[in-house]
C-alpha positions as CSV (number, residue, x, y, z in Angstrom):
1,M,-9.9,19.8,22.2
2,G,-13.0,18.1,20.3
3,K,-12.3,15.1,20.0
4,S,-15.8,13.5,21.4
5,T,-17.5,15.9,19.1
6,L,-14.6,15.4,15.8
7,F,-15.7,11.2,17.8
8,N,-19.7,11.1,17.4
9,A,-19.3,13.2,14.4
10,L,-17.4,9.6,12.7
11,T,-20.0,7.7,14.2
12,A,-23.5,9.2,15.2
13,A,-22.3,7.7,18.2
14,K,-23.8,10.3,19.9
15,A,-21.7,10.3,23.2
16,D,-20.9,13.0,25.5
17,A,-19.3,17.0,23.8
18,N,-19.2,18.7,26.0
19,N,-16.6,22.0,27.3
20,Y,-14.3,20.9,29.5
21,P,-12.3,18.6,31.4
22,F,-12.4,15.2,31.1
23,C,-16.1,14.7,29.8
24,T,-15.9,11.5,28.5
25,I,-14.8,9.0,31.6
26,E,-15.8,5.1,30.1
27,P,-14.3,4.1,26.6
28,N,-17.2,5.8,23.8
29,V,-16.8,3.0,20.8
30,G,-18.6,3.2,17.0
31,I,-18.2,2.4,13.5
32,V,-16.4,4.1,11.1
33,P,-17.2,3.4,7.2
34,I,-14.1,3.9,4.7
35,P,-15.4,6.7,2.5
36,D,-14.7,4.5,-1.2
37,P,-16.1,6.0,-4.5
38,R,-15.3,2.9,-6.2
39,L,-17.7,1.5,-4.8
40,A,-20.3,4.0,-6.3
41,I,-18.6,3.5,-9.9
42,I,-18.9,-0.4,-9.8
43,N,-22.9,0.2,-9.0
44,R,-23.1,2.2,-12.0
45,H,-22.2,-1.2,-14.1
46,I,-23.9,-3.5,-11.0
47,T,-27.3,-3.7,-9.8
48,T,-27.1,-4.8,-6.1
49,K,-29.9,-4.9,-3.4
50,E,-27.1,-3.0,-1.7
51,V,-23.6,-1.2,-1.0
52,V,-21.3,-2.1,2.0
53,P,-18.4,-0.2,2.6
54,A,-15.3,-1.1,4.4
55,V,-15.2,0.0,8.0
56,L,-13.5,0.3,11.1
57,H,-13.5,0.4,14.7
58,C,-13.1,4.0,16.5
59,V,-12.5,4.5,20.1
60,D,-13.2,7.7,22.1
61,I,-11.4,7.7,24.9
62,A,-10.4,9.6,28.0
63,G,-8.0,12.7,27.5
64,L,-4.6,13.0,29.3
65,V,-3.0,15.8,31.4
66,R,0.9,16.3,32.5
67,G,1.4,13.3,35.2
68,A,-1.1,11.1,33.6
69,H,1.8,8.1,33.8
70,K,1.8,8.7,37.8
71,G,-2.0,8.2,37.8
72,E,-2.8,12.3,36.9
73,G,-6.0,13.7,35.8
74,L,-7.6,10.0,34.1
75,G,-4.4,8.9,33.0
76,N,-4.0,5.4,34.3
77,Q,-8.0,4.5,33.1
78,F,-6.6,6.4,29.8
79,L,-3.0,4.4,29.5
80,S,-4.9,0.6,29.8
81,H,-7.9,1.5,27.3
82,I,-4.8,3.3,25.2
83,R,-2.8,0.1,24.6
84,E,-5.6,-1.8,23.4
85,V,-5.9,-0.2,20.4
86,E,-3.6,-1.1,16.9
87,A,-3.6,3.2,16.0
88,I,-4.4,6.4,17.8
89,L,-5.8,9.3,16.3
90,H,-4.7,12.3,18.8
91,V,-6.8,15.1,17.9
92,V,-4.8,18.7,19.0
93,R,-6.5,22.3,19.8
94,G,-5.3,24.5,17.5
95,F,-8.1,27.4,17.4
96,E,-8.1,29.9,19.7
97,D,-11.8,30.3,21.5
98,D,-11.9,32.0,25.2
99,D,-15.8,30.5,25.8
100,V,-13.4,26.7,25.1
101,T,-11.4,26.1,28.0
102,H,-8.4,24.6,27.4
103,V,-6.8,22.1,30.8
104,D,-3.4,24.4,31.2
105,A,-5.0,28.4,29.5
106,H,-3.8,28.3,26.0
107,V,-3.5,26.7,22.6
108,D,-0.3,25.2,21.7
109,P,-0.4,22.3,19.3
110,V,2.8,21.1,19.8
111,R,3.1,22.0,23.7
112,D,-0.1,19.1,23.7
113,I,1.6,17.1,21.3
114,E,4.9,16.7,23.5
115,T,2.9,16.7,26.7
116,I,1.3,13.5,24.9
117,E,4.2,12.6,23.9
118,T,6.4,12.5,27.1
119,E,3.4,10.8,29.3
120,L,2.6,8.7,26.9
121,L,7.2,7.5,27.2
122,L,7.1,7.4,30.5
123,A,4.7,4.9,30.8
124,D,6.3,2.8,28.2
125,L,9.3,2.7,29.8
126,Q,8.2,1.7,32.9
127,V,6.7,-1.8,31.5
128,V,9.7,-1.5,29.9
129,D,11.5,-1.2,33.2
130,N,9.6,-4.0,34.6
131,A,9.5,-6.8,32.1
132,L,13.2,-6.1,30.9
133,E,14.2,-7.2,35.1
134,R,11.9,-10.1,34.6
135,G,13.4,-10.1,31.3
136,R,16.7,-10.3,32.4
137,K,16.0,-13.0,35.4
138,N,14.6,-15.8,32.9
139,L,17.9,-15.4,29.9
140,R,19.4,-18.3,32.5
141,G,17.1,-20.9,30.7
142,G,18.8,-19.9,27.5
143,D,15.1,-19.8,25.2
144,E,15.1,-18.2,22.6
145,E,11.7,-16.7,22.4
146,T,13.4,-14.8,25.6
147,A,16.1,-13.5,24.5
148,V,14.8,-12.0,22.0
149,R,12.3,-10.3,24.3
150,V,14.7,-9.0,26.2
151,R,16.5,-8.1,23.9
152,V,13.8,-6.5,22.0
153,L,13.0,-4.4,25.3
154,E,16.9,-3.4,24.9
155,R,16.5,-1.4,22.2
156,C,13.2,0.1,23.8
157,Q,14.2,1.5,26.8
158,T,17.6,2.7,24.5
159,A,14.8,4.5,22.5
160,L,12.3,5.7,25.2
161,H,15.5,6.5,28.0
162,A,15.6,8.9,25.0
163,G,13.1,10.8,23.7
164,Q,12.6,8.9,21.4
165,P,9.2,7.0,19.7
166,L,9.1,3.3,19.0
167,R,7.6,3.6,16.1
168,T,9.7,5.5,14.9
169,L,13.0,2.5,15.0
170,D,13.7,-0.3,12.2
171,W,10.9,-3.2,13.5
172,S,11.9,-4.5,10.2
173,V,12.9,-8.7,11.9
174,P,9.5,-11.0,12.2
175,V,10.7,-12.3,15.5
176,E,11.6,-8.5,17.0
177,R,8.3,-7.2,15.6
178,K,6.4,-10.4,17.2
179,A,7.7,-9.5,20.1
180,L,7.4,-5.1,19.9
181,R,4.0,-6.5,19.1
182,A,2.8,-8.8,22.8
183,L,4.5,-5.6,25.5
184,G,1.3,-3.9,23.7
185,L,3.7,-0.4,24.1
186,I,1.6,2.4,23.1
187,T,4.7,4.6,21.6
188,A,5.2,1.6,18.8
189,K,1.4,2.3,17.4
190,P,1.5,4.5,14.7
191,V,0.0,7.9,15.1
192,C,-2.0,10.3,13.3
193,Y,-2.8,14.2,14.6
194,I,-6.0,15.6,13.8
195,A,-5.4,19.4,14.2
196,N,-8.9,21.0,15.1
197,I,-8.9,24.9,13.6
198,G,-11.7,27.5,14.0
199,E,-14.6,27.6,11.2
200,D,-12.3,30.8,9.3
201,E,-8.9,29.2,9.8
202,T,-7.2,28.2,6.3
203,P,-5.0,24.8,7.0
204,D,-2.2,25.2,4.2
205,T,-1.6,29.8,5.3
206,H,-2.7,28.5,9.7
207,P,0.3,28.9,11.0
208,A,-0.7,26.4,14.1
209,I,-0.9,23.8,11.2
210,T,2.8,24.5,10.0
211,A,4.5,24.1,12.8
212,M,2.4,20.8,13.6
213,R,3.8,19.2,10.2
214,E,6.8,20.7,11.2
215,Y,7.1,18.6,14.2
216,V,5.4,15.1,13.4
217,R,7.5,15.1,10.4
218,Q,10.8,15.0,12.6
219,H,8.6,12.1,15.1
220,D,7.2,10.2,12.0
221,G,3.7,10.8,11.8
222,E,0.4,12.1,9.5
223,V,-1.3,15.9,9.8
224,V,-5.1,16.2,9.2
225,P,-6.5,19.6,9.2
226,V,-10.0,19.4,10.4
227,C,-12.7,22.1,11.8
228,A,-14.9,20.3,14.2
229,R,-17.6,22.4,14.1
230,I,-18.1,22.5,10.0
231,E,-17.9,18.8,10.9
232,S,-20.2,18.2,13.4
233,E,-23.0,20.3,11.4
234,L,-22.4,18.3,7.6
235,A,-22.9,14.6,9.8
236,E,-26.4,16.0,11.1
237,L,-28.1,17.1,7.0
238,D,-29.2,14.2,4.7
239,A,-27.1,14.2,1.4
240,D,-28.8,17.1,-0.4
241,E,-28.0,19.5,2.6
242,R,-24.7,18.5,3.0
243,A,-23.5,19.0,-1.0
244,E,-25.4,22.2,-0.3
245,M,-22.3,23.7,3.0
246,L,-20.1,22.1,1.1
247,A,-20.3,23.5,-2.0
248,A,-21.3,26.5,-0.6
249,L,-17.8,26.0,1.7
250,D,-16.0,24.9,-1.3
251,M,-14.7,21.7,0.6
252,P,-14.6,18.3,-1.9
253,E,-15.6,16.5,0.9
254,P,-16.1,15.9,4.7
255,A,-12.4,16.3,6.4
256,L,-13.5,13.5,8.0
257,D,-13.4,11.6,5.3
258,R,-9.7,12.0,4.7
259,V,-9.7,10.8,8.7
260,A,-11.1,8.1,8.1
261,R,-9.1,6.8,5.2
262,A,-5.9,8.2,7.3
263,A,-7.0,6.6,9.7
264,Y,-6.7,3.1,7.4
265,R,-3.6,3.9,5.7
266,L,-1.9,4.0,9.6
267,L,-3.3,0.6,9.4
268,G,-1.5,-1.4,7.1
269,L,-4.7,-2.4,5.1
270,Q,-6.7,-2.2,1.7
271,S,-9.8,-3.0,1.0
272,Y,-11.2,-5.3,-2.3
273,F,-13.9,-5.7,-3.0
274,T,-17.4,-8.7,-4.2
275,A,-20.0,-8.1,-6.4
276,G,-23.4,-9.2,-6.9
277,P,-27.4,-8.9,-7.9
278,K,-27.3,-8.9,-3.8
279,Q,-24.3,-7.4,-2.1
280,I,-21.1,-4.7,-3.5
281,R,-19.1,-4.2,-0.9
282,A,-15.5,-3.3,0.0
283,W,-13.6,-6.1,2.5
284,T,-10.6,-5.4,4.8
285,I,-7.7,-6.6,4.7
286,P,-3.5,-6.5,5.1
287,C,-1.7,-4.8,3.3
288,G,0.5,-7.8,1.3
289,A,-2.5,-10.6,1.9
290,T,-3.0,-13.4,0.1
291,A,-5.9,-14.2,-2.5
292,P,-7.1,-17.4,0.2
293,Q,-6.5,-14.9,3.7
294,A,-8.5,-12.3,1.8
295,A,-10.8,-15.0,1.7
296,G,-10.8,-15.9,5.1
297,T,-12.3,-12.2,5.4
298,I,-15.4,-13.6,3.9
299,H,-15.7,-17.0,6.2
300,T,-13.2,-19.4,7.2
301,D,-14.3,-22.1,4.2
302,F,-13.0,-19.8,1.9
303,E,-9.7,-19.5,2.9
304,R,-9.7,-23.4,4.1
305,G,-10.1,-24.4,0.2
306,F,-9.3,-22.3,-1.5
307,I,-8.6,-23.5,-5.4
308,R,-8.4,-19.8,-7.3
309,V,-10.4,-16.3,-7.8
310,E,-11.6,-14.8,-10.4
311,V,-10.1,-10.6,-10.8
312,Y,-10.0,-7.5,-12.7
313,T,-10.1,-4.2,-11.7
314,V,-12.7,-1.2,-10.7
315,D,-11.1,0.0,-14.6
316,D,-12.2,-2.3,-16.1
317,L,-15.7,-2.3,-15.2
318,V,-15.3,2.1,-16.7
319,Q,-14.1,0.4,-19.9
320,H,-15.9,-2.9,-20.3
321,Q,-19.0,-1.8,-19.2
322,T,-20.1,-5.7,-17.8
323,E,-18.2,-8.7,-16.2
324,A,-18.9,-11.1,-19.5
325,A,-17.1,-7.9,-21.0
326,I,-14.1,-8.0,-19.3
327,K,-13.9,-12.1,-19.6
328,A,-14.1,-11.0,-23.1
329,A,-11.3,-9.2,-23.5
330,G,-9.3,-11.5,-21.6
331,R,-9.5,-9.2,-18.7
332,M,-10.3,-11.3,-16.4
333,R,-7.5,-12.3,-14.6
334,L,-7.6,-16.6,-12.5
335,E,-4.6,-16.7,-9.7
336,G,-3.7,-18.9,-7.7
337,K,-2.8,-19.1,-3.4
338,Q,0.5,-16.8,-4.5
339,Y,-1.1,-14.2,-5.3
340,I,-0.6,-11.0,-3.1
341,M,-3.8,-8.8,-3.4
342,Q,-4.3,-5.2,-4.7
343,D,-5.8,-3.0,-3.6
344,G,-9.3,-2.4,-5.1
345,D,-9.2,-5.9,-6.2
346,V,-13.0,-6.7,-7.5
347,C,-12.9,-10.6,-6.8
348,H,-15.0,-14.0,-7.3
349,F,-13.4,-16.1,-5.3
350,L,-14.0,-20.6,-6.2
351,F,-13.9,-22.3,-3.2
352,N,-14.6,-26.1,-1.8
353,V,-14.9,-27.8,1.1
């Protein structure tokens, strides 16, 4: 409850957000900027024409009810849409309000999470059972890729029958991880639970949040408490009015800033920066990306013709004030093709095509 309201606050997409089940029919797509205070720090020392944050693409899809794996509600549409995403932000109602409809008549966040989880488990089990039947027939050819796929499907089937989401299993073997990803199974996707609470409720003592955190602790996820009504109001204000309202509420930042960063972490992403007179920009890369791979996010030619990268940190810039001073202090590093990028690196790529 409140997912479309939160989606609008995150993305300014102006999707329908009404007080009845299945308000969302077709998916709404929006862009979510990732708040990063390091951009402002860089801009204090390097003058530029524009500052561009990293972004995520966020999709608001139809809600889910009990029986969705059999097509109840908008189950078939929901399941087809959710298979296409990389991670799930699951909005769970944690507030009481007689004027706001609940599809199950009363508020129980853990029950609601379990309802969704059960439907996703059953939907995955249908896919796995069908795929496993086909895979075993194809095993006769002795193909190693098929053998890996069947092995992964058998692991999935055992876990799903036990009520265990696939994201909680160990998928550290690369070929198994690749096979799992190709299956597009929903419970293998990472999840962040957004607890939508009332305006006057405190997250640290809220019983619904406490219950959710205990549940999520056992099921490999993260909980971020949010008041959709407050976040919606904050999103409508200009910067000065927003700062004033945050101060009045004793909030250091909008809760949705934490949601955006949680989603970024959930996807295993990090940022590096480029900075110059035209633009200061945060670029999104997977954790563990090499320097050439990072260069490729700017342009494929940068990766193809990569020579080396000049790297320093935001802390270096704060300490030495300018890039020239960073070089003079010996803090500007030259890194090659094997360099593993670190979150917050500030980079100048050298390439030749």
